[in-house]
C-alpha positions, 0 to 999 in steps of 0.5 A: 562623740566618737572623736573630736576630729575625724580626718579622711585620708591617711596620707602625709597631710592627714597624718601630720594633722592628726599628730598636730591635734594629738599634741594639743590633746585633741581626740582624733580618728583617721579614716582611710578608704584603702585596706593598707599601704600600696607602696605607691610613692609619688612624692620623692622629697621634702623641702626646706620649710617642711624640714624646718616644720618637722624640726619644730616638732622634734622628729626631723632626725627620724627623716634625716636618718633614712633620707639624703640631703641633696643640693639640688632644686629646679624651676622646670628643669632649670637648676637653682642654687640653694647654698646661701638660703637662710635655713639650717636645712637649705637643701631638700631631703630626697625621700620616697613618699612611702618612707615619709608616710611610714615615719609619720604613721609611727609618730602618729601611733606613739601619740595615740592617733587611731586609724581606721582602714578600709573606711571610705566616707560616703555621706556627711551631715552637719549641724551647729554642734556636730558633723556625722560622717557615714562610712562604707567599710570593707564588709560593706556594713554601714557605719556612722561616726560623730565628731566636732569637725571633719577634715578632708585630706583625701586627695584630689578626687576628694569625696569630702569636698564633693559631698560638702558642695565645695567648688573646685575651679581651675584649668584642665589637663593638656598632657599625660605623664606616667611614672613608676619605680622600676629597674633599669639595668641599661641606663647609660648614666646614673640618672637623667633629669627632664630630657626634652624630646620632640613630643615631651620629656622623660626622667630616670632618677635613682631614689633607692639602691637598684631602683629608678623612678621613671617619669615620661610626659607627652603633650597634647594627649590626655588620658581618661582619668579612670583608665588604669595605668600599666607598666606597658604604657610606661615602657611604650611611652619611654620608647617613643621619647628616648628611643629605648626602654633601657631594659626596664622591668620589675615594676614596683608600681605605676601611676599617672598624672597630668597638669590640671590645676584646681583649687577649692573655692573655700577651705571650710564649709561649716564643720568641714575643712579641706587640706592637702590635695583635697584643697588644691592639685597642680602639676608636680613641678618642683616637688611642692605638693606634699610640702604644701599639704604638710604645711596646711596641716601645721597651719590648721592643727593648732587653730582647730585644737584651740577651737575644739578645746573651747579656748578660741572662737570658731571664727579662728578657723576662717584664718586657715583659708585666708592664709593658706589659700593664697599660698596654694594659689601661688603654687598653682601659678608657678607650676603652670608656668613650669609646665609651659616652660618645659613644652617641646618646640623651638619657641619654648627652647628660646624661652628656656635659654632666656629664663636660664640666663635670668637665673644667673642673677642672685635675686632671681635665684633667691625669688624662685628658690624661696618660692619652691622651698616655702621659705618666702611665705609671709602671712598677713600680719599687723605691724611693720616689724620685718619678722611679722607674718614670717617664719621665725629664724631658728637661731641659737639662744641662751636661757637660764636652763641652758643653751637651746635654739628656737625650734626646740621651743616649739616641740610641744606645738604651743605658742611662745612669747620669747622675751630677749630683753627682759621686758616686764610689761610684755611678760605681764601681759601673757599672764592671762594666757598662761594656760596656752602660751609659754613664756621663755626668757633668753638671750641671742648673741647674734648681731643679726638674724637672717630673714628670707626675702628681707636680709639681715635684721637686728634681733627683736626685743620680744616676739610672739611665735605661733605653734606653726613657727610664724611670728604673730607680734614682734617688738624692736630693740630700742623702742617701747613694745606696743603692749596693746598690739601684743594683747590684740595678737594674743586674743586674735590668735589664741582666744580671750584671756583667762578671767581673774 
């Protein structure tokens, strides 16, 4: 084998997945068709749940040091209030994708991830034991890699998805949007956000000193997907919408997107899996795309590692599709709604007025904010405890070794049985999984724990936390813990117990 896992694509999803696998001791090789970073930077921020994921791995400080936490979020240009959200980081971190990729690449290098540039997947063959990945390299010399698994993180036009015969159904584009980072010396305001015009809308947002990210969206015209996007096209589009180009010059890069919404019919075909844009594309409303991809990687990484190490059956990988496909499906639906809500026209104007008034209700604001930030995600789970299937709150803890907090326990990307009431029965059960589950005894001095979409709940007596931060099992205080359910959860998610 050339690697346990080959990952196609060195964007945020591919790099995050590579790091998750390396934390678990899996040998990884990332192959990327580009020769180097282009500086293109479509995404511009990180939402709450992804910030929490980075905090779970102990690397969030690297991102906070170069980005800016900003109390803004929106649904189709209508502002959301995130101040009351139950997270240490309720507000998004404004940070260009290029910086996000640089930080993830540095972390990957520290963990020993190998990245092979100028290497594009051109063929796939798989059997019951191995997947062979054919590459087209910079010098046109063919190369073949052998691995246990291949994960396509190679974008919306994913070669891995196409070669694997995975359908990509959805709805086609109905509009054309252009974006680029440029200098705008004549912009009369610090920024312009989603200003609607007769033919579409435009934005000019300062993400870096001296530079503005310009977006233009024009409806009822769809550009050829293979037509290069140019600075002149962006300038002309801005003039049509705004009546001026605000002195636009010196572009860093220009790109194009639309409102097509498509999703892979399945996320796994044998030894091939998909994540990020390779599995789902949508209108980039609300800045959800990069975040969904990174969370795909964190859901898949620990599961794939357990299978590669022979500690869990291959059927565990089916839970990746079962959990993440519905999440992306909801994102496609909410971005379709946002695209419709921003279209020009008097009817849409009236709809936006009504929708804006609804946002004044806390429940509506909480519902949409939880959707955009990812804090409301709940995976199917056994048991009726309100934490089951949800991400665990990052509460402060007291342990025999000193004060800590829940997410610090997840830095190693290992599952944790957190015992808060000294349950001898629960802790004894974990002996069979001691090689892959960490047992932590601690106390929480909080009277209640905040749970998005639920409210305040009593601290549990014990809970089993997956490496992605979601709760696999929880026991309420005052009742005997269901040891049979705990044993089932351990076997379901982390494989059979060690013999002897």
